N, C-alpha and C positions, 0 to 999 in steps of 0.2 A: 771737532768734538764739542758736543753741547755743554754749556756751562751749567753747573748744578743750580737749581732753582733755590733761592734762599727762603728758608722757613720764616713764616711771619713772626715778628717779635711778640713776646708776651704770651706764647702758647701755653707754657707751664703755668703762668700765673692765672690765665683764663680757665684752665682746667681745674686748678686749685679753688678758684672762686666759685665754679660751677658745683665742685664737690661740696664745698662748705655751705652753699645756698640750696642744696638738695633738700627735699622734704624730710627725709630720714635724719639728715644731719641737723636740721633746725629742731626736729623733735627731740634729739639727743641733748641739744643745748638746753631746750626747755626742761627736760627731765633733770639734767644736772642742776639747773637753777632752782628747781623746786626741792630737790634733795638738799642742796646747800641751805636754803631757807629753812626748811624743816630742822635740819641739824642745828642751825644757829639758834632757833627758837628753843630747842631742847637744851642747848648748852647755856645760853645767856638769860633765857626767860625774860624777854623785854617787857611782857605785860606786868611784871613785878616792878620794873623801873617806872612805868607809867603810873601804876597805882600808888606808889610811894611818893608822888609829887613831882616827878620829872617833867620839865627841867627845873631845878631847884631855885635858880637866880632870876627867873622871868615871872611876870605877873601880867594880869590884864589881858588886853587883846592879843599881845604877843604870845602869851602862854597858850591861849586858846588856838591860835593859828599853828604853833609848833606842835601842839598836841594833835590837831587834826591831820597834819602832815605825818607825824609819827604813827598815828592811828591807821592811816592808809597803807603805809609801808608795812606795818605789822600785820594788817589784815591780809595783804597779798602774801605774807610769809606764814600764813596758817595760824596766827594767834587768835584764839577764840573771841568772837565779837562780844558775846555777853560779858566777859571779863573787862573788856575795853569800855563797854557801855557803863558798866558799874563804876568803873574808875572815872569816867568822864563826869558822872553825876556827883560822885564824892569829891572831886577836885573843884569843879567849876559851878556846881549847882544844876537846877533843871534846865533853865533856858540856854545858857552858854554851853553847858555840857551836851545838850541835844544838838546844838549847831555844830559843835566840833565832831560829834560822833557821826552825824549824817553826812557831813563833808568828808570825813575820813572814810566812811563807807563807800561813797561814790568814787573817791580817789582810789581806794584799794580795789574796788570792782573794775575801774578802768584800767588799772595796771594789769590785773589778771586777764582781763578780756583782750588787751593788746598783745601780751605775751602769747596767749593761746591762739589768737587769730594769726599772727605772723610767724610763730614758730611751730604750731601744731596742727592747724587746720588741714593743710595739704596733705600731710601724712596720715591724719586720723580719719578724714572723711571716706577714703576707700574702704576703711575697716568697719563701717557701719552696716553690719549685716543682721544683727539680732533683731527680733521683733520689737522689743522694748526700746532699743536704741533707735531704730527706724521711726517709731511712733514718736519718741521724744524729739528727734531731730525735725520731723515734719511739723510738729506743733510749734516749736521754737522758730522755724523758719517761716512758716505761714502766718502765725499769729504771735509775733514777737513780743510786742508791748503787753498784750493781754495775759499771755503765758507767764512772762517774767513778773508781771505785777502780782499774779496769783501765787507765784513761788515766794516772792518777797513778803507778801502779806501773811501767808501761812507758814510758820516755821516748821522745820522738819527736814528740808533739803539743805545739806551743808552749803555754806556760803561759797566756798571755794569751788565745790563741784558745780554749782549752778553757773558760776563764772565761766568756767572752762567748757562746760557743755554749751553754753550760749556762744562762746567763741568759735567752737567747731561748727556750729549751725551757721546759717546764712542770715542771721539777725543782724541789723545795723547798729551802729553805735548810738544813735539818737534814742531809738526806743529802749535799748538796753539800759542806758544811763538814766533816762527819765523814769522808767519803770523802777529801777533800783532806788532813785531818789524819793519817789512817792511811796513805794511799797514798804520801805524799811522804816518809815517814820513811826507808825503805831508801836511796833514791837521794840524799836530802839527807845522811844520815849518811856516805855514802860520800865525797861532796865535802868535808864538814866534817872528816873524818878526814884526808883528803888535805891540806887546808890546815893542819891542826894539825901534820902530820908532814912538811910541805914542806922543812924544814930537813934532814931525813934521808930522802932518797928511796929509800935501799936498805933501809929498815926493813920488817919484815913487814907492819905496819899500813898503811903507804903502798902497798906492793905489792898487798895485799888489796883496799884500796879502789879503787885504779886498775883492777884486774882486774874488780872488780864493776861499775865504770861501763862498761867496755868490753863486758862480757857482757850487761849489761842493754840497752844500745844495740842489740846484735846480736839479742837476743831480741825486742825491740820491732820491729825490721825484719822478722823472721820472721813475727811475729804479723800485722803489717800486710799482708804478702805473701799470707798464707793467707786473710785476711778480705776481700781485694779482690773475690773472686767474690760474697760476700754483698751487698756494696754494689752491684755491677753487676747483680744479679739483677732481672728485671722486677718493677715493682710490681704488685700485684693490681688487677684490673679493678674500677672503681668505677662502671661503668655500670648502668643499670636491670637488674634481675634478670629472667631469662627464665622462663617457665612451665615447670615440670617435673612429671612424674608423681610423686605421693607413693609412696614405697617404704619398706621396713622399715629402721629404724635399726640400727646395730651391735648393740644389745642386744636386738633382736627386736620392739620396740614400734614401731607404725606412726608415721611422722613426721606432725606436724600439717600440715594444709593451709593455705596462705596465707590471710590474712584477706581476706574479700570474694570468695573463689573460688567458682565455681558448682559445686553437687553434681550 
């Protein structure tokens, strides 16, 4: 009588780990994290803590570093960046406030990009079926730095939405973070200066920063209006290629015949 073949140890653990690492399971974890972050923002309003001078017992470089760290975490948790930028200017002035705000912006973008890349990309990429989604994914995947730089320079696209869309695409970390660091400087600086000069709303610096914010918003609206036709353009046909008669190419050389075609 044959002895029963022993089952390999750890079978149940392997199955559980595979189930937990499945794309849909990771997407569920991402959704739970985002919902929790949004609920915490609504309940505790961390932007009010930052604007009131948190942390209260620190000053100098330490306060700027802690503010940048808290800024990044709050940005990843959907706290509006304009509020944080105004708080940075009001607490630390123009130069130190801009440094903390840009550093926190890059940190928050990196956190959101990492979460979206490792928890949501595998589950969401097969769902890219709409024309607008396909166009946005292709633009971000092929021209990552240029596209993200344009998104950051022209306000209008929500910061969190841009982060997670970039994470679902095939954009790399380096172009994403570099474009974020460079593209957010002008608009962030305008809000930081406005926060630093909030006590004197009639000063030239405050008026210039407020005018820049308004003009950049109008420019973003104009660019979005002009680009709407590009996104609505019909996608190229992806069906099987039809047989065509070989003809001369633009440089005068005959085009190669399809592989397997009869002569």
